N, C-alpha and C positions, 0 to 999 in steps of 0.2 A: 432323643428318644429314649425310652426306657430300656435299659439293659437287664437282662435276666441271665441266670447262670443255667448251663445246660450240661447235664451229667451223661457223658457218652457211655454206652454199653455196647461193647463189641462182642457178639454172641458167636456161638458155634457157627461154622460157615453155612450150614444148612438152614439156619434160622434167620429170619429177617432182622436187619440192623435197625435199631430204633433208638430214639432219643427220649429221655425223661426230662422234662423241662419244669423247673420250679422258679419261684421268684428269686431275685438276687439274693445270694447268701453271703457267706463270709469271704473276705479277701485275705490274700497273703500279706505278711509284713514285708516281703521281699519283692513282690510283684503286685501292683495294685493299680486301681483306676485313679486317674487324676481328674481335676475339674474340666479338662479339655477332652474327656472321654477316651483317653488313650492310656496305655499302660505306662506306669512309672516304676522305676527300679531302685530299690534301696542298695546302698553300697556299704561295704565294711570299712574299717579305718584306712585301709590301703587302697580303696577305690574298686575292689573286686565286686563283681555283680553277676547275676544270672545272664547269660548271653542270649542273643537272638538266634534262635534255632531255625528260622523259617526258610533259610536257603537250602535245606535238605530237600532232595528230590530232583527229578528230571528237569533239566534246564534252570537249576537253581530254585525250584519250588514254584508252585502256583501256575504250572503250565500244563494244559490238558494233554494227555497221552495221545500220540498221533494215531490215525487210522490209515494204514499204508495199503495201496492197491496191490493185489496179488499179481505176480508175473508168471509164476509156475504153480499149477494145481496138481495135487497127487491124490490118488485113492489107494486104499490098502491092496497089496498084491495077493494076500492070503499066505505069503511066505515072509522071509526076512526083508524088511524094507530099508535097512540101513544104507545100502549103496544108493538106492533111488533118492532117499531124502538128502543124502550128502551131495549127490550129483545136482539135485535141484538147488541146494544152497550154493554150490560152486558156480552154477550158471547165473544165478542172480548176482553173485559176487563180482562177476565180470561186467555186468550192465553199468552204464554211465550213471553218475550221481545226478539227481535232479536239483532244482534250485533250493530245495529244503534238506538236501543231504541224504536222500533216500535212493536206493536202487530198486526196491520192490520187496514183495513178500513171497515166501513159499507157503502156500496154503494147503494144509492137510484136510481132506474132507472128513465128514463124520464117518465113524467106523473104527475098527481095531487094527492098528499097525503093530509091527514087531521090530524091535531094534536090538542088535546084539553087540554093538561096540559104540564108542564115543562119537557123537556128531560134533562138528566144529564150525563155528562162525568166526572168520578171521578178517572180515572186510566191513567197512563202514556201510551203513545204510541198508542192512539186510534184516528182514523180519521173518521169524518162523511163527506161523499162526495156524490155529486149528479152528474147528467149528463149534467149540465150547468145551468146558471142562466137566460137564455133567455126563451122566450115563449114556445119553443119547447124542453126545458130542464126539470129540476125537480122543480116543484111548490109545496110548502107546505102551505096549508091554515091553519090559526089559527082559531079555532072554539070555540064557547061557551063563557063563561065569560072571562075577560081579564086575561092574565097570561104572565109569562116570557117564551119565546120559548125554550132557551137552557142555561143551566148553566154549565160552565167548572170550576171545583173547586178541589183543593187539600184540605188538612186538616191542622189545627194547624197554627203555626207561627214560625218565626225564633227564635232559641234558642241560647243564647250566651254560648260560651265554654271558660273556663279558666278565667284568670284575664284580665281586660281591661287596656289599656294604655291611657295616655292623651297626646293630641297634645301640644307641648311646644312652637311652633312658635307664636311670638306676632301677626303675621298677615299672613294668608294664602290667597293669591289673588284668585279671581274667575278664573276658568279655569286651575287652577294648577293641576298637577298630582302627587305631592309629598308633604310630610310634615315630620316634626320630632316629634317623641314621646319620653316620658320619659323612656321607656324601650320596645325595640323591640324584646327581647330574646324569647318571647313566640309565636312569629309569624314566619311563613314560606311563601316562595313564593308559590302562588297558593291558599293560604287561602282565604275563603270567609269571608268578614268582614262587620260589620255594623259600620258606622260612625255616632255617635249620638250627635246631638247638642241640648242642653236644651235651650229653649226659656227663656230669662231673661227680667225682667222689664226694664232694661236699653235699651235693643234692641227694645222692644215695644215702649218705649218713643222716641227713635231715629226716628222711623218711623211715629211717631204722631198717633199711634194706641191706645193710652190710652185716647183719647179725643172724641171717637165716641159716639154719643148720638142719639137716635131715639125716637121720641114722649116723650121726657123728661127722658127717661131711658137710662143709660149707656149701651153700646153694647160691647161685647167681640170679639175681633179679634182672637187672639190665646192666651190661658191662659198662664201666666208665669208658668214654670215648665213643660209645654208640650215639647215634643221632635220632632225634625225634623231629619229623618234618611236618610242615603244613603247606598246603597247596592253595594259593590265593591269586586274586587279580588285584591290580592297583586301581583304586576308584578315584583317587585324587592325589596331588602332590602340592605342598606348599613349602617352598624352600627345601629343607631336609626332612620335612614331615610327610610321611607316607600314610595315606588312608586306604584301608582294605575294603573289598567288596563284601566280605564276610568276617565277623568278629573272630579274633583269636581266643581259643577257649581256655587257655591256661594262663597262669601268671608267670612273669618272667622277672625274677629277682636277681640282679646283677651279682650279688654275693654268692649265688648258687649256680650260676651259669658261666662264670669267668674264672680263668681262661677256658676256652678261646672266645666266649661271648656268643651272641646270636647273630648269625649271618643271614643276609637277604640277597637272593640272586635271581635274575631272570632265567627262564628255562624254556626249552622247546620239547616237545614230545612227539616227533613225527610218527612214531609207530602206534600211538594210542588211537583207537578207532572210536567212532561215534555213531549215534542214531541207529542203535541196534535194539531190537525188541523180540520178546518171546511172550506168546499169549495164546490163551484159548484152548487148552487141552489138558489131559491128565496123564500122568506117567505112573505106571504100576510096576513095582518090583516084587520078586518073590520074598516073602517074609524069611528073615534069618536073624539069628542071635549069635553074632560073632564078636570077638574082642575088637576094639577100635584099631588095634594094630594090624588087623587082618583086612584083606580086600572086601570092600563093601559095595553095594549099589548106591551110588551117590547121584544126586540130581543135577546140580549146576555149579559150574565154576566160572567166575568172571574175573578178568585181569586186564589192565591196560585199556580201560574203556572210559569214556565220558558220554554223558547224556544218553542213558539207556534205560530200559524198563523191562519188567516182568509183571504180567498181569493175568488174572484169571486162570491160574494154574492150580492143579492139584497133584501133589506127589503122594504116593502110597507106598509105605514100608521101605523108603529110602533112608539111609543114615548119612550123617554129615551132609545133609540134603543140599544146602546152598552155601557157597564160600565166596566171599567178596574180598578181593585182595586190596592191599593198601594203595595201589595206583589207580583205583577206581574213584570216579568223581561224578556227582550229580546223577544218582541213579534211584529209580523208584521201584519198589516191590508193591504191587497193588492187588489185594485180595488173592494172595498166594496161601494155599492151605497145605499142610503136611499131615497125613493121617497115618496112625500106627495101629495096625491090627495086631501085630506081634510085639510083645514087650522085649526090651533090651536089658540085659544085666551086665554088671561090671562097670568100668568107667564109661560115662555117658557121652555119646557123640552129640553134636550140636546141629540143629536143623537150620538155623540161620546164624552163620558165623560171619561177622561183618568187621571189615577193616575199611580203609578208604575214608572219604570225606564227603559231606553233603549227600548222605544216603538216607532214604526215607522207606520205612516199612510201614505201609498203610493198610489197615484192616486185614492183616495177615493172622494166621492162626496155626496152632499145632494141636492136633486132637489125639486122644488116647490116654486114659487114666493109667497111672503107674507104668508109663511107657519107658522110663529109664533114660530119656534123652533130655538134653538142655534145649529149650525152645529157642532161645536167642542168646548169643554171646558176642563180645568183641574180642579181638586179639591184642597182641603187643603193640604198644606205641601208636595208638589210634588217636588222631586229631580230628574231632568232629567239626561240624555237627553230624551226629547219627541220631535219627529219631524213630522211635516205635510209637506209632499213633494208632490207638484203639486196637492194639495187639491182644490176642486172646490165646491162652494155653491152658489145657486141662490138667497139666502136671508140671510142677516147678514154675519157672518164670524167666526173668531177664537177669542174667548174671555175667557182667564183664569178666572175662576168663582170667586174664593175666596181664601183668606188666604194663600198666598205665594207659588208660584211655581217657580222654577229656572231651567235654562237650557232648554228653549223652543226654537224651531226653526220653523218658518213658512216660507217655501222655495218654491218660484215659484207658490204660491197659487193665485187663482183668486176668487174674491168676488164681482161680478158686481152689486149687488143690496143691498150692505150694507148700513144701515140707519144711518143718523146723530144721531138721538135719541138713537140708540143702542150702540153708541161709537165703532162700529166695521164695516167694515173690520177686522183689527187687533187691539185689545185693550190690551196693557200691562199697567195697570192703577190702580189708587186708586179708588175702588168702594165704599169707604166711609161706610155710614151706611145702604147701600143697603142689602137686605136680613136681617140677624141679626148681621150685622157689618162685611161685607166681606172684607173691607179694601183693602190693597195692595194685588193684585192678582199675580203679577209677578215681578221678578228681574232677571237681567243678561239673558235676552231673546232677540231674534232676529227675525225681519221680513226681508226677503231677496228677492228682486226682486219680490214683491207682488204687484198685481193690485187690487185696491179696491175703493170704493167711498170715504171712510173715514178711518183715522188712528188716534188712540189715544195712543200714545207712550210717557209714562211719566217717570220721573226719581224718584225713591224712594230714600229717604236719605240713603247715604252710599252705594248705589247700582247704577245700570244703566240698561237701555234698549235701543235697537238699531232698527232703521228702515233704511235699506240700499238698495238703488236702487228701491225704491217703487214709485208707481204712484197712486195718489189720493189726497184727501183733508186732510190737517192736522187740527185736532181739539185740541184746547187748552182750558182746562176746569178747573173748580174748583172741589173740592171733593164733591161728592154727599152728600146732607144733610147739607152742610155748607151754611151760608147765602150768599145772593148775594154780600154782601160787603167783603166777604172772598177773599183773593188773589187767583189768578189762579195758578194751580200747575205747576211746571217746566216741560217742555217737556224733553224727553229723547233725544238721538242723532239721528237726521235725516241726513243721509250721502248720497250724490249723489241723492237727492230727485228729482223725476221726470225723472231720467235717469237710466235705468238698468245698473248693473255693471257686470264685469267679475271677477270670473267665473259665469256663468249663474245659477249654482246651488252650494251653499256652501256645502250642505251635500254630493253631488256626487263627488265634488272635494276633500273633506276631506277623503271620502271613497277610492277614487282612490289613494291618496297619502299614506294612511295608509295600505291598503291591496292590492293595485295593480289593474290593469285594468280588470282582470277576475272578481273581486268582483262587479265591476259596471256592467259588462255584465250579471252576474248571477242574478241581480235584475231587469233586463229588460232595461238597459240604454246604449246599445251600441251606440245610437245616440249621447249621451253626449260625448263619446270618439271621434266620428267623428267631433264634434264641436271643439275639441282641436287640432286635428291632421288631416291634409289633404295631407300629403306626405308619400309615401311608404318607407318601409325599403329597404336596399340594401344588396344583398347577394354576397358574394365572395366565389369562389371555389378554392380549392388547390388539387393537385393530388400527390399521393405518391405510388410508387416512381415517381420522375419527368421524363416525357417522354425524350427520346433522341433527338438529333438534327433533326431527321427526323420526330419527332412528335409521335413516336411509343414506346410502352412498351413491354417487353418480359416476364413480370411476372404479377401476379394478381395485380389489381389497387384498391386503396381506394381513393374515392373522398370525401373530407371534405368540407361541406358547412357551412358557418358562416354568419349570418345576423346581421346587426346593424341598429338601429334606430337613427336618429339624436337627439341632445339635445332638450328636451322638447316634444319628441314624446311619444307615448303610449307604446312603446316596441314591440318586435317581439312576435307574438302569435304562429306562426307556419311557417314551411318550407314545401313546396309541390314539389315533384319531380316525374319524370317518365323517362323511357328509352325505346328506340326503336332501331332496327337494329340488331346487333349481339346478344345483350342481351335485352330482353323485361321486363320492370317493369311497372306494372300498376300504375296509379297515386296514390301516397302515401303522406299523410300529417303527419308530426312529429311535436308534440308540442315543443316549445321552439326555441331558436335562433341558434341551430347548430345540425348537423346530419352527418352521414357517410354513403356512399354507396359503397359496394364492386362490382367491375366489374371483372368477371372471364371468360366471353366468348370471344373467339377469333374473331377478326374482328373489324369493326367499330361500336361502340355503341354511339348513340347520347343521351345525358342526358339533359332534360329540367327541369328547376327549378325556383322557385320564392318564395318570402317571403310575408307573410300577417301580418300586425301589428294588435294590439287589436282594433284600430279604424275601421278595415276592409279595409284599404288601401292595394291594392295588387300591388306588383312590376310587371313591365313588364317581361314576361318570358325570361330567358336567356338559351342558349344552350351551351353545351360543348361536343366535339367529343373525345371519348376515342378510340384509335387505339391499339389493343392488339394482339400480335403474339407470342405465346410461342413455336412454332414448328420450329426446325431448317430447313434450306433450303436443297435442294438436290444439291450436288456438284460432278461433274464428271470431269475427265481429261484424256488426252491421248497425245501420242507423235508421231511425224512424221519427219523423220522415227523413228521406234522404235528398229531398228537393223542397226549397223554400220559395213560395210564390204567393202573392206578388212581391216584388222588391220595394216594399213600402217603408223600409227603414226601421220597421218595428222589430223588437225581440220576439222570437218565436221559440216555444219549448221544443226541445229535441231529446229523445231518449236513444241511447246506444245499447246494444246487446253484445255481451262478451261471453264466449264459451271456451272453457279449458277442459280437455279430455285427456286421460292417461290411463293406459290399460295395466300398467305394472304397479307404480307406486300410488297413483291416483292424483287428481288435481289438487292443487294447494291454493293458489291465489292468482290475481292479476292486478295490474295497475296501469293507470294511464301514463304512458311514456311521454307523450307529446301531443299538443294540439297546435294547429297552424292554419293560416289562411294565405292564399296566394295573392291577396290584395291587402294593402295597408289598413290598419285599424282606423275607424272613423274618429277615434279619440273619445268616443262615448262608451267604450267597452263592448266590442262586438261579440266576444266569447265570454260568457259568464256562467259560473257554477261548475266548470270542468277544471278541477285542480289536478295538476300532474303529481305522480307519486301516490295517488290515492285510487280507490276503486270507483271513481266518479263516472257515472253513466248518464246522469241527467243534468241538463243545463239549458241555457238560452243562447240562441245565435241570432245575430242581426240579419234580417232579410234585406240585405243591401249589397249592391255591386256598382262597380264603375261602369259608366256607360261606354267607355272606350274599349273595354276588353270583351272577352267572350263569355264572361261570367265569373262569379266567385266560387272558389272551392275551399271549404273547411275540411281539414284532414286530421283524423284522430289516429294515433298509434298506441297500441296496448302491448304489454309484455305479460305473458302467462307463464307460470312455473308449476311443476309437479312437486310432490312431496320429497323427492330426492334432490331438488334443486336445479333440475334441468329446466330450460326456458325456451320459449319461442314467441314470435311476434305476429301480430295481425294489424291491419289498418282498414279504415273505412272513411268514407267522405260524405259530406252534405253539400249539395250545390245550390247556389243562387244563380240561375241561368241568365244569360244576357236578354234572352226573350224566350217566349214559349216555343219557338221553333227549334231552339237548340236541344 
């Protein structure tokens, strides 16, 4: 099917989200369509490539956020509601987990609540939900001195189990999903593992991070001996070759990681909680403009959590609004908006500060021009994927903050007021001696179809960053803190600059290819599928048993429907059918590309059917008439004359009458099945003109009988059929009596 490119526009939260669809445009040199209608990836000389980011999000991406049943319901008290809300959370936290890992939700009614200190969720399966984030929904006012509104936290940290193995490959390229270890015997498919890279002095030197100076004092980027970890599952093992569930986002070059090398170890994390959600309310803080070192009204802190979500929330005038720690995995922020009424001066706080892995920020936004905050940042030693999908910010943009993050994707984002002095729009860059030596903030990261005022996409030594299909000004800069005589830093790869590329969303296409179209629908992007596929599937019907030549069946019928989508289509989502006439079937939809329909009612049944693909294209309805008649016809016959007299041995003309009647399919035909006499033939042909297997009804019979018997009986049997092939028999006789007294 025809693929088209779709340019996403994520607007201010109060405005409707829309798609602008155009015919297929330019493709990237690094990610492009193949003849198989799937993405293909270019590699550099070392095998490095853009990774698959699609595991970012709740449950590893492409899973609909749950709707959890409330267990406790609260209404505003008119005073401080902190204790009541916390008590409700604690009550639900002691409830048993159901089969899906949920205990239940605390539901806050519409109205205005007040909270004066931090709320805490510390158990799995707990959801805090409101009645909506609009003005007529649930509003929570933060009162009193500054504090953090909500903390979601498990306990402890990942604990390694058993012996670790060492990666033996001389080079593992960025985006790879497998590597070789010295001994994989201690591992099994499904094991949770920690991949631990120790930072070496050689690697620090390669990136030029051993020359950072500020105010005459050396600055430390990342200390040698520190570790960078990645949290993964084992998807397959072949000998000593381990395959991961999610690609590793960085390259591992043995000359810069040894000693001690890269270790792989199983881990457990008993204190990490899961299935926690926050949704459907707004949080309002008192506007303030204080230095980031001072207490602030903060929104949300998340740590030691897996498979969690935040959706349909609005924060107003919070600072450092959301913080996601490095031990968080598979989390989605969906339609979370931060509004700033008051501007902030001085060092900028960050509204979305993300560490962790497999984190998705979908349709989130930061509103308020010249608000002085960073909309979204990552922190030190982040190992993605971390994805901003259709993120919108009125001021600044996405700027990984410090000290090496890999596997970042800014996809379809819009930053209309990003400042040249801020280095963002999107900045994957060397921050030099800013802060306390923040240095290189990102490697192997991608900006895809982003619109901003400015971009600073730079190339770290031994690594790469990409800006593909983006629109805005390119900034080429030297390292902050370096003298004006220092050389400018090398830019990363700007591909199709100024022209958006297809696919319109890298994340959504990767998700579609990895998990199928339903995964895209489940996270709210059916429109993306429609941008790929504008042609409906085609359904074919077969009937068993096959109707006869008259188009009728005489036994129960099974209709088999099978739909197919053309190459490059999104696939068949469902088949819908109904029936009317002899057998009525209400409109029925069946998931998948095939189904069967039994027809058992006699008469004519008209079956209507069509297929719908995952893009929502619907086939024009087709109809099929099933004609079913299981009842034999009524067959009668008679003879004229039915008595021959006198028995003079002469041939006498006889006519037979045969009637076939059928109320359903109608009469079709009859034939003479047999003719017989109870007395032997005279040898001269006593029955003439009646040919079996034909519709013979006229002929000659000899008026003769033996004198010793009671008379001669000629018997004729006919078989009649209806148009469905059902049959019935009749018989009639002509008598030559012994005498007229018989």
